[in-house]
C-alpha positions as CSV (number, residue, x, y, z in Angstrom):
1,Q,0.7,-0.4,-20.6
2,V,1.0,-0.2,-16.9
3,Q,1.6,-3.2,-14.4
4,V,1.5,-3.2,-10.4
5,V,2.3,-5.8,-8.4
6,E,2.3,-6.0,-4.7
7,S,4.2,-8.6,-2.5
8,G,4.8,-9.6,0.8
9,G,1.1,-10.4,2.5
10,G,0.9,-13.5,4.6
11,L,-0.5,-14.6,8.5
12,V,1.3,-12.4,11.5
13,Q,0.6,-12.8,15.0
14,P,-0.9,-10.1,16.8
15,G,2.1,-7.5,17.6
16,G,3.7,-8.7,15.1
17,S,5.3,-7.0,11.7
18,L,5.1,-7.4,7.8
19,R,6.7,-5.1,5.3
20,L,4.5,-4.9,1.8
21,S,6.3,-4.0,-1.1
22,C,4.4,-2.9,-4.7
23,A,6.0,-2.2,-8.1
24,A,4.5,-0.1,-10.7
25,S,6.2,-0.8,-14.5
26,G,5.3,0.4,-17.8
27,L,4.5,3.3,-19.1
28,I,3.9,5.6,-16.0
29,S,5.9,8.1,-14.9
30,N,7.9,8.3,-11.7
31,S,6.3,11.7,-10.3
32,V,2.6,10.0,-9.3
33,A,1.8,9.6,-6.1
34,M,1.3,6.2,-4.8
35,A,-0.5,4.4,-1.9
36,W,-1.8,1.6,0.2
37,H,-5.9,0.6,0.3
38,R,-7.3,-2.0,2.0
39,Q,-10.0,-3.7,1.9
40,A,-11.5,-6.1,4.7
41,P,-14.6,-8.7,4.0
42,G,-17.7,-6.6,4.1
43,K,-16.4,-3.4,4.7
44,Q,-15.4,-0.4,1.9
45,R,-12.0,0.0,0.9
46,E,-10.4,2.7,2.3
47,L,-7.0,4.6,2.7
48,V,-4.3,3.5,4.3
49,A,-1.2,5.7,3.3
50,A,0.2,7.7,0.7
51,I,3.0,9.2,-0.7
52,T,3.9,11.7,-3.1
53,N,6.9,11.7,-5.7
54,G,8.6,14.9,-2.8
55,G,7.7,12.1,-0.2
56,A,4.9,14.4,1.7
57,T,2.9,11.5,3.2
58,N,-0.4,11.3,4.4
59,Y,-1.7,7.9,6.6
60,A,-5.3,6.9,8.2
61,D,-5.6,7.6,11.7
62,S,-6.1,4.0,12.7
63,V,-2.6,3.1,11.3
64,K,-0.7,6.2,12.5
65,G,2.5,5.5,14.5
66,R,2.4,1.8,13.8
67,F,2.7,2.0,9.6
68,T,5.5,3.7,7.3
69,I,4.8,4.1,3.5
70,S,7.5,4.6,1.7
71,R,9.2,5.4,-2.1
72,D,12.4,4.8,-4.3
73,N,11.3,6.9,-7.1
74,N,14.3,5.6,-8.9
75,K,12.5,2.0,-9.2
76,N,8.8,3.3,-8.9
77,T,8.5,1.4,-6.0
78,V,6.6,1.4,-2.8
79,S,6.6,-0.2,0.9
80,L,4.1,-0.6,3.5
81,Q,6.1,-1.1,6.9
82,M,2.8,-2.4,9.3
83,N,4.3,-3.0,12.7
84,S,2.4,-3.4,16.3
85,L,-0.3,-5.5,13.6
86,K,-3.6,-6.1,14.9
87,P,-6.7,-8.2,13.7
88,E,-8.5,-5.1,12.8
89,D,-5.7,-4.9,10.3
90,T,-6.7,-7.7,8.6
91,A,-7.8,-7.3,4.8
92,V,-6.8,-7.5,1.2
93,Y,-4.1,-4.5,0.7
94,Y,-3.8,-2.9,-2.9
95,C,-1.5,-1.0,-3.9
96,N,-1.9,2.1,-6.6
97,A,0.0,4.7,-8.7
98,G,-1.5,7.9,-9.8
99,P,-3.3,9.8,-11.4
100,D,-1.3,10.0,-14.4
101,S,-1.1,12.9,-16.6
102,N,-4.4,11.3,-18.9
103,Y,-6.4,11.1,-14.6
104,V,-6.0,7.4,-15.2
105,T,-4.6,5.5,-11.5
106,Y,-3.6,2.1,-11.7
107,W,-4.4,-0.7,-9.3
108,G,-2.7,-4.2,-8.4
109,Q,-4.1,-7.3,-7.9
110,G,-4.2,-6.9,-3.7
111,T,-1.7,-8.9,-1.2
112,Q,-4.1,-10.7,1.6
113,V,-3.0,-9.9,5.6
114,T,-4.1,-11.4,7.8
115,V,-3.7,-10.9,11.9
116,S,-4.5,-13.5,13.8
117,S,-3.7,-15.9,16.8
């Protein structure tokens, strides 16, 4: 069984920073890609940032230069450092890991990020 657990969400003022963390545990290789997605009310879930086990990264245009994704392969964790936050960054942020060798992608339950004054 695989578990993906996020932490670090909360309420922050515009221009502030937050750091999200995610840990994948269980029968999952540390070679799978990991990523952060987000879903705002009334909108579709969208990719925020992704990282391969080799460290290659990909970002949504809306967060480039403000967000940084990183991972620790030994611990099977991924983090998302979010700076210069804007109200439009408000969403539930989801971490995922995969796909694995069975083409399965595992998702966490999500963590709420609210950017508001």
